[in-house]
C-alpha angles and dihedrals in degrees: 000000000000099000124084109254134187129190113213132189125225089275092056091250116144113251097177144334136206123251091254088061093052093046097044094048095033096231134125132232088252089059094048117026112096094014122113113254093242090055094062115108 
């Protein structure tokens, strides 16, 4: 898949993302997984 993609839980916490998301936004899984989507920089 070429589009950035996030999988969120019911509380809007990031469960996982695809490689395109990490590359596009220049973040790592450690910086995103478990955080609420609105807390991402």
